[in-house]
PDBQT receptor file of N, H, CA, C and O in Angstrom, charges set to zero:
ATOM      1  N   MET A   1       9.664  29.534  -0.174  1.00  0.00    +0.000 N 
ATOM      2  CA  MET A   1       8.778  30.105  -0.298  1.00  0.00    +0.000 C 
ATOM      3  C   MET A   1       7.692  29.007  -1.462  1.00  0.00    +0.000 C 
ATOM      4  O   MET A   1       6.467  28.889  -1.484  1.00  0.00    +0.000 OA
ATOM      5  N   LYS A   2       8.779  28.340  -2.334  1.00  0.00    +0.000 N 
ATOM      6  H   LYS A   2       9.775  28.436  -2.316  1.00  0.00    +0.000 HD
ATOM      7  CA  LYS A   2       8.206  26.859  -2.854  1.00  0.00    +0.000 C 
ATOM      8  C   LYS A   2       7.762  25.953  -2.251  1.00  0.00    +0.000 C 
ATOM      9  O   LYS A   2       6.821  25.226  -2.571  1.00  0.00    +0.000 OA
ATOM     10  N   ILE A   3       8.840  25.906  -0.702  1.00  0.00    +0.000 N 
ATOM     11  H   ILE A   3       9.604  26.497  -0.442  1.00  0.00    +0.000 HD
ATOM     12  CA  ILE A   3       8.280  24.845  -0.204  1.00  0.00    +0.000 C 
ATOM     13  C   ILE A   3       6.961  24.522   0.410  1.00  0.00    +0.000 C 
ATOM     14  O   ILE A   3       6.379  23.437   0.414  1.00  0.00    +0.000 OA
ATOM     15  N   ILE A   4       6.385  26.309   1.220  1.00  0.00    +0.000 N 
ATOM     16  H   ILE A   4       6.857  27.191   1.216  1.00  0.00    +0.000 HD
ATOM     17  CA  ILE A   4       5.329  26.402   1.890  1.00  0.00    +0.000 C 
ATOM     18  C   ILE A   4       4.333  26.175   0.566  1.00  0.00    +0.000 C 
ATOM     19  O   ILE A   4       3.577  25.242   0.840  1.00  0.00    +0.000 OA
ATOM     20  N   ILE A   5       4.027  26.767  -0.954  1.00  0.00    +0.000 N 
ATOM     21  H   ILE A   5       4.641  27.524  -1.177  1.00  0.00    +0.000 HD
ATOM     22  CA  ILE A   5       3.229  25.862  -1.319  1.00  0.00    +0.000 C 
ATOM     23  C   ILE A   5       2.746  24.794  -1.937  1.00  0.00    +0.000 C 
ATOM     24  O   ILE A   5       1.620  24.526  -2.356  1.00  0.00    +0.000 OA
ATOM     25  N   LEU A   6       4.455  23.819  -1.935  1.00  0.00    +0.000 N 
ATOM     26  H   LEU A   6       5.370  24.036  -1.594  1.00  0.00    +0.000 HD
ATOM     27  CA  LEU A   6       3.807  22.317  -1.942  1.00  0.00    +0.000 C 
ATOM     28  C   LEU A   6       3.139  21.832  -0.738  1.00  0.00    +0.000 C 
ATOM     29  O   LEU A   6       2.143  21.110  -0.787  1.00  0.00    +0.000 OA
ATOM     30  N   LEU A   7       3.722  22.253   0.409  1.00  0.00    +0.000 N 
ATOM     31  H   LEU A   7       4.531  22.840   0.449  1.00  0.00    +0.000 HD
ATOM     32  CA  LEU A   7       2.880  21.914   1.826  1.00  0.00    +0.000 C 
ATOM     33  C   LEU A   7       1.513  21.726   1.362  1.00  0.00    +0.000 C 
ATOM     34  O   LEU A   7       0.798  20.725   1.308  1.00  0.00    +0.000 OA
ATOM     35  N   ILE A   8       1.244  23.546   0.883  1.00  0.00    +0.000 N 
ATOM     36  H   ILE A   8       1.825  24.359   0.927  1.00  0.00    +0.000 HD
ATOM     37  CA  ILE A   8      -0.250  23.638   0.931  1.00  0.00    +0.000 C 
ATOM     38  C   ILE A   8      -0.980  22.849  -0.098  1.00  0.00    +0.000 C 
ATOM     39  O   ILE A   8      -2.167  22.601   0.113  1.00  0.00    +0.000 OA
ATOM     40  N   ILE A   9      -0.418  22.435  -1.170  1.00  0.00    +0.000 N 
ATOM     41  H   ILE A   9       0.546  22.637  -1.342  1.00  0.00    +0.000 HD
ATOM     42  CA  ILE A   9      -1.265  21.551  -2.190  1.00  0.00    +0.000 C 
ATOM     43  C   ILE A   9      -1.209  20.134  -1.316  1.00  0.00    +0.000 C 
ATOM     44  O   ILE A   9      -2.126  19.480  -0.820  1.00  0.00    +0.000 OA
ATOM     45  N   LEU A  10       0.071  19.942  -1.323  1.00  0.00    +0.000 N 
ATOM     46  H   LEU A  10       0.816  20.473  -1.725  1.00  0.00    +0.000 HD
ATOM     47  CA  LEU A  10      -0.153  18.585  -0.292  1.00  0.00    +0.000 C 
ATOM     48  C   LEU A  10      -1.040  18.128   0.416  1.00  0.00    +0.000 C 
ATOM     49  O   LEU A  10      -1.583  17.029   0.298  1.00  0.00    +0.000 OA
ATOM     50  N   SER A  11      -1.319  19.260   1.495  1.00  0.00    +0.000 N 
ATOM     51  H   SER A  11      -0.878  20.153   1.591  1.00  0.00    +0.000 HD
ATOM     52  CA  SER A  11      -2.179  19.491   2.395  1.00  0.00    +0.000 C 
ATOM     53  C   SER A  11      -3.677  19.145   2.034  1.00  0.00    +0.000 C 
ATOM     54  O   SER A  11      -4.397  18.298   2.561  1.00  0.00    +0.000 OA
ATOM     55  N   LEU A  12      -3.987  20.091   0.912  1.00  0.00    +0.000 N 
ATOM     56  H   LEU A  12      -3.401  20.779   0.483  1.00  0.00    +0.000 HD
ATOM     57  CA  LEU A  12      -5.319  19.624   0.167  1.00  0.00    +0.000 C 
ATOM     58  C   LEU A  12      -5.595  18.690  -0.372  1.00  0.00    +0.000 C 
ATOM     59  O   LEU A  12      -6.780  18.360  -0.336  1.00  0.00    +0.000 OA
ATOM     60  N   ILE A  13      -4.363  17.618  -1.314  1.00  0.00    +0.000 N 
ATOM     61  H   ILE A  13      -3.400  17.887  -1.344  1.00  0.00    +0.000 HD
ATOM     62  CA  ILE A  13      -4.594  16.297  -1.680  1.00  0.00    +0.000 C 
ATOM     63  C   ILE A  13      -4.485  15.522  -0.227  1.00  0.00    +0.000 C 
ATOM     64  O   ILE A  13      -5.008  14.420  -0.390  1.00  0.00    +0.000 OA
ATOM     65  N   VAL A  14      -4.125  15.626   0.808  1.00  0.00    +0.000 N 
ATOM     66  H   VAL A  14      -3.700  16.522   0.940  1.00  0.00    +0.000 HD
ATOM     67  CA  VAL A  14      -4.895  14.665   1.475  1.00  0.00    +0.000 C 
ATOM     68  C   VAL A  14      -5.765  15.132   2.100  1.00  0.00    +0.000 C 
ATOM     69  O   VAL A  14      -6.563  14.212   2.281  1.00  0.00    +0.000 OA
ATOM     70  N   ALA A  15      -6.081  15.905   2.503  1.00  0.00    +0.000 N 
ATOM     71  H   ALA A  15      -5.433  16.653   2.356  1.00  0.00    +0.000 HD
ATOM     72  CA  ALA A  15      -7.368  16.199   2.972  1.00  0.00    +0.000 C 
ATOM     73  C   ALA A  15      -9.115  15.818   1.825  1.00  0.00    +0.000 C 
ATOM     74  O   ALA A  15     -10.205  15.266   1.975  1.00  0.00    +0.000 OA
ATOM     75  N   LEU A  16      -8.485  16.421   0.954  1.00  0.00    +0.000 N 
ATOM     76  H   LEU A  16      -7.599  16.869   0.832  1.00  0.00    +0.000 HD
ATOM     77  CA  LEU A  16      -9.455  15.460  -0.193  1.00  0.00    +0.000 C 
ATOM     78  C   LEU A  16     -10.098  14.053  -0.208  1.00  0.00    +0.000 C 
ATOM     79  O   LEU A  16     -11.260  13.683  -0.380  1.00  0.00    +0.000 OA
ATOM     80  N   GLY A  17      -8.662  13.241   0.088  1.00  0.00    +0.000 N 
ATOM     81  H   GLY A  17      -7.719  13.542   0.228  1.00  0.00    +0.000 HD
ATOM     82  CA  GLY A  17      -7.959  12.002  -0.209  1.00  0.00    +0.000 C 
ATOM     83  C   GLY A  17      -9.179  11.284   1.372  1.00  0.00    +0.000 C 
ATOM     84  O   GLY A  17      -9.682  10.160   1.388  1.00  0.00    +0.000 OA
ATOM     85  N   PHE A  18      -9.321  12.250   2.361  1.00  0.00    +0.000 N 
ATOM     86  H   PHE A  18      -8.913  13.162   2.349  1.00  0.00    +0.000 HD
ATOM     87  CA  PHE A  18     -10.026  11.976   3.564  1.00  0.00    +0.000 C 
ATOM     88  C   PHE A  18     -10.766  12.207   3.500  1.00  0.00    +0.000 C 
ATOM     89  O   PHE A  18     -11.559  11.587   4.208  1.00  0.00    +0.000 OA
ATOM     90  N   LEU A  19     -11.354  13.365   2.576  1.00  0.00    +0.000 N 
ATOM     91  H   LEU A  19     -10.710  13.869   2.001  1.00  0.00    +0.000 HD
ATOM     92  CA  LEU A  19     -13.146  13.855   2.541  1.00  0.00    +0.000 C 
ATOM     93  C   LEU A  19     -13.645  12.811   1.378  1.00  0.00    +0.000 C 
ATOM     94  O   LEU A  19     -14.767  12.702   0.884  1.00  0.00    +0.000 OA
ATOM     95  N   SER A  20     -12.682  12.225   1.157  1.00  0.00    +0.000 N 
ATOM     96  H   SER A  20     -11.770  12.314   1.558  1.00  0.00    +0.000 HD
ATOM     97  CA  SER A  20     -13.227  10.905  -0.587  1.00  0.00    +0.000 C 
ATOM     98  C   SER A  20     -13.778   9.529   0.461  1.00  0.00    +0.000 C 
ATOM     99  O   SER A  20     -14.659   8.670   0.432  1.00  0.00    +0.000 OA
ATOM    100  N   ALA A  21     -12.865   9.871   1.187  1.00  0.00    +0.000 N 
ATOM    101  H   ALA A  21     -12.149  10.568   1.211  1.00  0.00    +0.000 HD
ATOM    102  CA  ALA A  21     -12.808   8.451   2.120  1.00  0.00    +0.000 C 
ATOM    103  C   ALA A  21     -13.989   8.521   3.057  1.00  0.00    +0.000 C 
ATOM    104  O   ALA A  21     -14.297   7.453   3.585  1.00  0.00    +0.000 OA
ATOM    105  N   PHE A  22     -14.541   9.341   3.288  1.00  0.00    +0.000 N 
ATOM    106  H   PHE A  22     -14.290  10.209   2.859  1.00  0.00    +0.000 HD
ATOM    107  CA  PHE A  22     -15.651   9.697   4.229  1.00  0.00    +0.000 C 
ATOM    108  C   PHE A  22     -17.040   9.488   3.756  1.00  0.00    +0.000 C 
ATOM    109  O   PHE A  22     -17.909   8.911   4.411  1.00  0.00    +0.000 OA
ATOM    110  N   PHE A  23     -17.197  10.022   2.519  1.00  0.00    +0.000 N 
ATOM    111  H   PHE A  23     -16.492  10.491   1.987  1.00  0.00    +0.000 HD
ATOM    112  CA  PHE A  23     -18.175  10.176   0.941  1.00  0.00    +0.000 C 
ATOM    113  C   PHE A  23     -18.480   8.717   0.833  1.00  0.00    +0.000 C 
ATOM    114  O   PHE A  23     -19.643   8.370   0.627  1.00  0.00    +0.000 OA
ATOM    115  N   TRP A  24     -17.171   7.514   1.001  1.00  0.00    +0.000 N 
ATOM    116  H   TRP A  24     -16.226   7.796   1.168  1.00  0.00    +0.000 HD
ATOM    117  CA  TRP A  24     -17.436   6.720   0.339  1.00  0.00    +0.000 C 
ATOM    118  C   TRP A  24     -18.134   5.771   1.666  1.00  0.00    +0.000 C 
ATOM    119  O   TRP A  24     -19.133   5.052   1.708  1.00  0.00    +0.000 OA
ATOM    120  N   ALA A  25     -17.308   6.069   2.491  1.00  0.00    +0.000 N 
ATOM    121  H   ALA A  25     -16.497   6.652   2.457  1.00  0.00    +0.000 HD
ATOM    122  CA  ALA A  25     -18.032   4.870   3.934  1.00  0.00    +0.000 C 
ATOM    123  C   ALA A  25     -19.517   5.220   4.033  1.00  0.00    +0.000 C 
ATOM    124  O   ALA A  25     -20.387   4.355   3.940  1.00  0.00    +0.000 OA
ATOM    125  N   VAL A  26     -19.866   6.959   4.292  1.00  0.00    +0.000 N 
ATOM    126  H   VAL A  26     -19.159   7.661   4.368  1.00  0.00    +0.000 HD
ATOM    127  CA  VAL A  26     -20.660   7.200   4.068  1.00  0.00    +0.000 C 
ATOM    128  C   VAL A  26     -22.079   6.487   2.963  1.00  0.00    +0.000 C 
ATOM    129  O   VAL A  26     -23.245   6.323   3.322  1.00  0.00    +0.000 OA
ATOM    130  N   ARG A  27     -21.566   6.218   1.783  1.00  0.00    +0.000 N 
ATOM    131  H   ARG A  27     -20.619   6.351   1.491  1.00  0.00    +0.000 HD
ATOM    132  CA  ARG A  27     -22.177   5.683   0.739  1.00  0.00    +0.000 C 
ATOM    133  C   ARG A  27     -22.264   4.334   0.840  1.00  0.00    +0.000 C 
ATOM    134  O   ARG A  27     -23.210   3.636   0.473  1.00  0.00    +0.000 OA
ATOM    135  N   ASP A  28     -21.586   4.101   1.180  1.00  0.00    +0.000 N 
ATOM    136  H   ASP A  28     -20.818   4.668   1.478  1.00  0.00    +0.000 HD
ATOM    137  CA  ASP A  28     -21.159   2.282   1.289  1.00  0.00    +0.000 C 
ATOM    138  C   ASP A  28     -22.206   1.557   3.032  1.00  0.00    +0.000 C 
ATOM    139  O   ASP A  28     -22.082   0.493   3.639  1.00  0.00    +0.000 OA
ATOM    140  N   GLY A  29     -22.814   2.350   3.186  1.00  0.00    +0.000 N 
ATOM    141  H   GLY A  29     -22.914   3.215   2.693  1.00  0.00    +0.000 HD
ATOM    142  CA  GLY A  29     -23.750   2.305   4.571  1.00  0.00    +0.000 C 
ATOM    143  C   GLY A  29     -22.578   2.084   5.667  1.00  0.00    +0.000 C 
ATOM    144  O   GLY A  29     -23.195   1.633   6.631  1.00  0.00    +0.000 OA
ATOM    145  N   GLN A  30     -21.279   2.161   6.007  1.00  0.00    +0.000 N 
ATOM    146  H   GLN A  30     -20.777   2.527   5.223  1.00  0.00    +0.000 HD
ATOM    147  CA  GLN A  30     -20.877   2.509   7.330  1.00  0.00    +0.000 C 
ATOM    148  C   GLN A  30     -21.450   2.647   8.385  1.00  0.00    +0.000 C 
ATOM    149  O   GLN A  30     -21.184   1.971   9.378  1.00  0.00    +0.000 OA
ATOM    150  N   PHE A  31     -22.558   3.778   8.331  1.00  0.00    +0.000 N 
ATOM    151  H   PHE A  31     -22.774   4.327   7.524  1.00  0.00    +0.000 HD
ATOM    152  CA  PHE A  31     -23.022   4.639   9.390  1.00  0.00    +0.000 C 
ATOM    153  C   PHE A  31     -24.472   4.440   9.580  1.00  0.00    +0.000 C 
ATOM    154  O   PHE A  31     -25.181   5.147  10.295  1.00  0.00    +0.000 OA
ATOM    155  N   ASP A  32     -24.969   3.140   8.693  1.00  0.00    +0.000 N 
ATOM    156  H   ASP A  32     -24.393   2.565   8.112  1.00  0.00    +0.000 HD
ATOM    157  CA  ASP A  32     -26.637   3.143   8.453  1.00  0.00    +0.000 C 
ATOM    158  C   ASP A  32     -26.960   2.669  10.367  1.00  0.00    +0.000 C 
ATOM    159  O   ASP A  32     -27.753   3.122  11.192  1.00  0.00    +0.000 OA
ATOM    160  N   ASP A  33     -26.078   1.760  10.428  1.00  0.00    +0.000 N 
ATOM    161  H   ASP A  33     -25.433   1.392   9.757  1.00  0.00    +0.000 HD
ATOM    162  CA  ASP A  33     -27.035   1.274  12.058  1.00  0.00    +0.000 C 
ATOM    163  C   ASP A  33     -26.186   2.100  13.186  1.00  0.00    +0.000 C 
ATOM    164  O   ASP A  33     -25.222   1.379  13.442  1.00  0.00    +0.000 OA
ATOM    165  N   ASP A  34     -26.133   2.959  13.757  1.00  0.00    +0.000 N 
ATOM    166  H   ASP A  34     -26.916   3.545  13.550  1.00  0.00    +0.000 HD
ATOM    167  CA  ASP A  34     -25.518   3.361  14.764  1.00  0.00    +0.000 C 
ATOM    168  C   ASP A  34     -26.437   2.966  16.587  1.00  0.00    +0.000 C 
ATOM    169  O   ASP A  34     -25.971   3.527  17.578  1.00  0.00    +0.000 OA
ATOM    170  N   VAL A  35     -27.262   2.323  16.695  1.00  0.00    +0.000 N 
ATOM    171  H   VAL A  35     -27.641   1.867  15.889  1.00  0.00    +0.000 HD
ATOM    172  CA  VAL A  35     -28.130   2.022  17.581  1.00  0.00    +0.000 C 
ATOM    173  C   VAL A  35     -27.087   0.545  18.338  1.00  0.00    +0.000 C 
ATOM    174  O   VAL A  35     -26.530   0.466  19.433  1.00  0.00    +0.000 OA
ATOM    175  N   SER A  36     -27.178  -0.498  17.130  1.00  0.00    +0.000 N 
ATOM    176  H   SER A  36     -27.630  -0.433  16.241  1.00  0.00    +0.000 HD
ATOM    177  CA  SER A  36     -27.178  -1.614  18.047  1.00  0.00    +0.000 C 
ATOM    178  C   SER A  36     -25.920  -1.589  18.937  1.00  0.00    +0.000 C 
ATOM    179  O   SER A  36     -26.038  -1.794  20.145  1.00  0.00    +0.000 OA
ATOM    180  N   PRO A  37     -24.658  -1.333  18.348  1.00  0.00    +0.000 N 
ATOM    181  CA  PRO A  37     -23.459  -1.322  18.655  1.00  0.00    +0.000 C 
ATOM    182  C   PRO A  37     -23.705  -0.942  20.068  1.00  0.00    +0.000 C 
ATOM    183  O   PRO A  37     -23.421  -1.683  21.009  1.00  0.00    +0.000 OA
ATOM    184  N   ALA A  38     -24.346   0.463  20.217  1.00  0.00    +0.000 N 
ATOM    185  H   ALA A  38     -24.577   1.065  19.453  1.00  0.00    +0.000 HD
ATOM    186  CA  ALA A  38     -24.147   1.025  21.771  1.00  0.00    +0.000 C 
ATOM    187  C   ALA A  38     -24.640  -0.051  22.810  1.00  0.00    +0.000 C 
ATOM    188  O   ALA A  38     -24.249  -0.370  23.932  1.00  0.00    +0.000 OA
ATOM    189  N   MET A  39     -26.188  -0.710  21.554  1.00  0.00    +0.000 N 
ATOM    190  H   MET A  39     -26.506  -0.451  20.642  1.00  0.00    +0.000 HD
ATOM    191  CA  MET A  39     -26.527  -1.607  22.829  1.00  0.00    +0.000 C 
ATOM    192  C   MET A  39     -26.292  -2.735  22.721  1.00  0.00    +0.000 C 
ATOM    193  O   MET A  39     -27.281  -3.304  23.182  1.00  0.00    +0.000 OA
ATOM    194  N   ARG A  40     -25.686  -3.360  22.441  1.00  0.00    +0.000 N 
ATOM    195  H   ARG A  40     -24.882  -2.897  22.067  1.00  0.00    +0.000 HD
ATOM    196  CA  ARG A  40     -24.601  -4.672  22.264  1.00  0.00    +0.000 C 
ATOM    197  C   ARG A  40     -23.814  -4.816  23.816  1.00  0.00    +0.000 C 
ATOM    198  O   ARG A  40     -23.852  -5.783  24.578  1.00  0.00    +0.000 OA
ATOM    199  N   ILE A  41     -23.205  -3.708  23.965  1.00  0.00    +0.000 N 
ATOM    200  H   ILE A  41     -23.174  -2.923  23.346  1.00  0.00    +0.000 HD
ATOM    201  CA  ILE A  41     -22.487  -3.576  25.190  1.00  0.00    +0.000 C 
ATOM    202  C   ILE A  41     -23.536  -4.340  25.859  1.00  0.00    +0.000 C 
ATOM    203  O   ILE A  41     -23.387  -5.558  25.766  1.00  0.00    +0.000 OA
ATOM    204  N   LEU A  42     -24.678  -3.892  26.586  1.00  0.00    +0.000 N 
ATOM    205  H   LEU A  42     -24.798  -2.902  26.662  1.00  0.00    +0.000 HD
ATOM    206  CA  LEU A  42     -25.876  -3.948  27.745  1.00  0.00    +0.000 C 
ATOM    207  C   LEU A  42     -26.357  -5.091  27.424  1.00  0.00    +0.000 C 
ATOM    208  O   LEU A  42     -27.578  -5.147  27.566  1.00  0.00    +0.000 OA
ATOM    209  N   PHE A  43     -25.807  -6.140  26.997  1.00  0.00    +0.000 N 
ATOM    210  H   PHE A  43     -24.815  -6.095  26.882  1.00  0.00    +0.000 HD
ATOM    211  CA  PHE A  43     -26.806  -7.668  26.103  1.00  0.00    +0.000 C 
ATOM    212  C   PHE A  43     -25.647  -8.366  27.240  1.00  0.00    +0.000 C 
ATOM    213  O   PHE A  43     -24.531  -7.869  27.089  1.00  0.00    +0.000 OA
ATOM    214  N   ASP A  44     -25.721  -9.402  28.320  1.00  0.00    +0.000 N 
ATOM    215  H   ASP A  44     -26.627  -9.806  28.442  1.00  0.00    +0.000 HD
ATOM    216  CA  ASP A  44     -24.926 -10.073  28.968  1.00  0.00    +0.000 C 
ATOM    217  C   ASP A  44     -25.022 -11.228  28.100  1.00  0.00    +0.000 C 
ATOM    218  O   ASP A  44     -26.054 -11.794  27.744  1.00  0.00    +0.000 OA
ATOM    219  N   ASP A  45     -23.565 -11.571  27.738  1.00  0.00    +0.000 N 
ATOM    220  H   ASP A  45     -22.726 -11.111  28.028  1.00  0.00    +0.000 HD
ATOM    221  CA  ASP A  45     -23.833 -12.848  27.132  1.00  0.00    +0.000 C 
ATOM    222  C   ASP A  45     -23.325 -14.585  27.880  1.00  0.00    +0.000 C 
ATOM    223  O   ASP A  45     -22.570 -14.721  28.843  1.00  0.00    +0.000 OA
ATOM    224  N   ASP A  46     -23.838 -15.450  27.284  1.00  0.00    +0.000 N 
ATOM    225  H   ASP A  46     -24.451 -15.340  26.502  1.00  0.00    +0.000 HD
ATOM    226  CA  ASP A  46     -23.648 -16.072  28.489  1.00  0.00    +0.000 C 
ATOM    227  C   ASP A  46     -21.937 -16.715  28.083  1.00  0.00    +0.000 C 
ATOM    228  O   ASP A  46     -21.007 -16.335  27.372  1.00  0.00    +0.000 OA
ATOM    229  N   GLN A  47     -22.292 -18.229  29.273  1.00  0.00    +0.000 N 
ATOM    230  H   GLN A  47     -23.048 -18.538  29.851  1.00  0.00    +0.000 HD
ATOM    231  CA  GLN A  47     -20.286 -18.315  28.593  1.00  0.00    +0.000 C 
ATOM    232  C   GLN A  47     -19.997 -18.820  27.330  1.00  0.00    +0.000 C 
ATOM    233  O   GLN A  47     -20.735 -19.565  26.685  1.00  0.00    +0.000 OA
ATOM    234  N   PRO A  48     -18.743 -18.337  26.940  1.00  0.00    +0.000 N 
ATOM    235  CA  PRO A  48     -18.396 -18.152  25.858  1.00  0.00    +0.000 C 
ATOM    236  C   PRO A  48     -18.383 -20.384  25.533  1.00  0.00    +0.000 C 
ATOM    237  O   PRO A  48     -18.395 -21.384  26.251  1.00  0.00    +0.000 OA
ATOM    238  N   GLU A  49     -18.352 -20.053  23.924  1.00  0.00    +0.000 N 
ATOM    239  H   GLU A  49     -18.343 -19.241  23.340  1.00  0.00    +0.000 HD
ATOM    240  CA  GLU A  49     -18.585 -21.576  23.944  1.00  0.00    +0.000 C 
ATOM    241  C   GLU A  49     -17.557 -22.885  24.279  1.00  0.00    +0.000 C 
ATOM    242  O   GLU A  49     -17.956 -24.014  24.567  1.00  0.00    +0.000 OA
ATOM    243  N   ASN A  50     -16.424 -22.549  24.193  1.00  0.00    +0.000 N 
ATOM    244  H   ASN A  50     -16.100 -21.632  23.960  1.00  0.00    +0.000 HD
ATOM    245  CA  ASN A  50     -15.265 -23.127  24.303  1.00  0.00    +0.000 C 
ATOM    246  C   ASN A  50     -15.357 -23.572  26.127  1.00  0.00    +0.000 C 
ATOM    247  O   ASN A  50     -15.253 -24.729  26.535  1.00  0.00    +0.000 OA
ATOM    248  N   ASN A  51     -15.559 -22.426  26.962  1.00  0.00    +0.000 N 
ATOM    249  H   ASN A  51     -15.643 -21.486  26.631  1.00  0.00    +0.000 HD
ATOM    250  CA  ASN A  51     -15.797 -22.833  28.203  1.00  0.00    +0.000 C 
ATOM    251  C   ASN A  51     -16.833 -23.798  28.582  1.00  0.00    +0.000 C 
ATOM    252  O   ASN A  51     -16.727 -24.194  29.742  1.00  0.00    +0.000 OA
ATOM    253  N   LYS A  52     -17.395 -24.076  28.190  1.00  0.00    +0.000 N 
ATOM    254  H   LYS A  52     -17.481 -23.754  27.247  1.00  0.00    +0.000 HD
ATOM    255  CA  LYS A  52     -19.067 -24.644  28.191  1.00  0.00    +0.000 C 
ATOM    256  C   LYS A  52     -18.774 -25.944  28.539  1.00  0.00    +0.000 C 
ATOM    257  O   LYS A  52     -19.228 -26.317  29.620  1.00  0.00    +0.000 OA
ATOM    258  N   ASN A  53     -17.683 -27.264  27.446  1.00  0.00    +0.000 N 
ATOM    259  H   ASN A  53     -17.313 -26.961  26.567  1.00  0.00    +0.000 HD
ATOM    260  CA  ASN A  53     -18.010 -28.409  28.588  1.00  0.00    +0.000 C 
ATOM    261  C   ASN A  53     -16.214 -28.512  28.590  1.00  0.00    +0.000 C 
ATOM    262  O   ASN A  53     -15.326 -29.004  27.893  1.00  0.00    +0.000 OA
ATOM    263  N   THR A  54     -16.346 -27.763  29.764  1.00  0.00    +0.000 N 
ATOM    264  H   THR A  54     -17.068 -27.364  30.330  1.00  0.00    +0.000 HD
ATOM    265  CA  THR A  54     -14.703 -28.026  29.926  1.00  0.00    +0.000 C 
ATOM    266  C   THR A  54     -15.066 -28.851  31.213  1.00  0.00    +0.000 C 
ATOM    267  O   THR A  54     -15.835 -28.522  32.116  1.00  0.00    +0.000 OA
ATOM    268  N   THR A  55     -14.115 -30.332  31.043  1.00  0.00    +0.000 N 
ATOM    269  H   THR A  55     -13.490 -30.599  30.309  1.00  0.00    +0.000 HD
ATOM    270  CA  THR A  55     -13.818 -30.885  32.548  1.00  0.00    +0.000 C 
ATOM    271  C   THR A  55     -13.009 -30.536  33.876  1.00  0.00    +0.000 C 
ATOM    272  O   THR A  55     -12.322 -29.517  33.796  1.00  0.00    +0.000 OA
ATOM    273  N   THR A  56     -12.992 -31.035  34.750  1.00  0.00    +0.000 N 
ATOM    274  H   THR A  56     -13.549 -31.862  34.816  1.00  0.00    +0.000 HD
ATOM    275  CA  THR A  56     -12.116 -30.796  35.568  1.00  0.00    +0.000 C 
ATOM    276  C   THR A  56     -11.607 -32.004  35.932  1.00  0.00    +0.000 C 
ATOM    277  O   THR A  56     -12.324 -32.975  36.178  1.00  0.00    +0.000 OA
ATOM    278  N   THR A  57     -10.292 -32.013  35.990  1.00  0.00    +0.000 N 
ATOM    279  H   THR A  57      -9.710 -31.225  35.791  1.00  0.00    +0.000 HD
ATOM    280  CA  THR A  57      -9.470 -33.331  36.462  1.00  0.00    +0.000 C 
ATOM    281  C   THR A  57      -9.370 -33.608  37.885  1.00  0.00    +0.000 C 
ATOM    282  O   THR A  57      -9.385 -32.590  38.577  1.00  0.00    +0.000 OA
ATOM    283  N   LYS A  58      -9.311 -34.280  38.265  1.00  0.00    +0.000 N 
ATOM    284  H   LYS A  58      -9.298 -35.107  37.702  1.00  0.00    +0.000 HD
ATOM    285  CA  LYS A  58      -9.067 -34.213  39.717  1.00  0.00    +0.000 C 
ATOM    286  C   LYS A  58      -7.190 -34.808  40.051  1.00  0.00    +0.000 C 
ATOM    287  O   LYS A  58      -6.912 -35.772  39.338  1.00  0.00    +0.000 OA
ATOM    288  N   SER A  59      -6.317 -34.465  40.745  1.00  0.00    +0.000 N 
ATOM    289  H   SER A  59      -6.542 -33.681  41.325  1.00  0.00    +0.000 HD
ATOM    290  CA  SER A  59      -4.834 -35.107  40.751  1.00  0.00    +0.000 C 
ATOM    291  C   SER A  59      -4.245 -35.944  41.803  1.00  0.00    +0.000 C 
ATOM    292  O   SER A  59      -3.098 -36.372  41.682  1.00  0.00    +0.000 OA
TER     293      SER A  59
């Protein structure tokens, strides 16, 4: 019976930890911009910088 009480207390501590981390992330601004990450996938990028100036050699 003591182990059940211990597990309940530990689960409440973990849940409060996750809840406080969530509130900290909201207050810190992690969820402010929810439009641009979804729109970023729609824009077609040009060639990456390292592939623009590649030269081919003939053997």
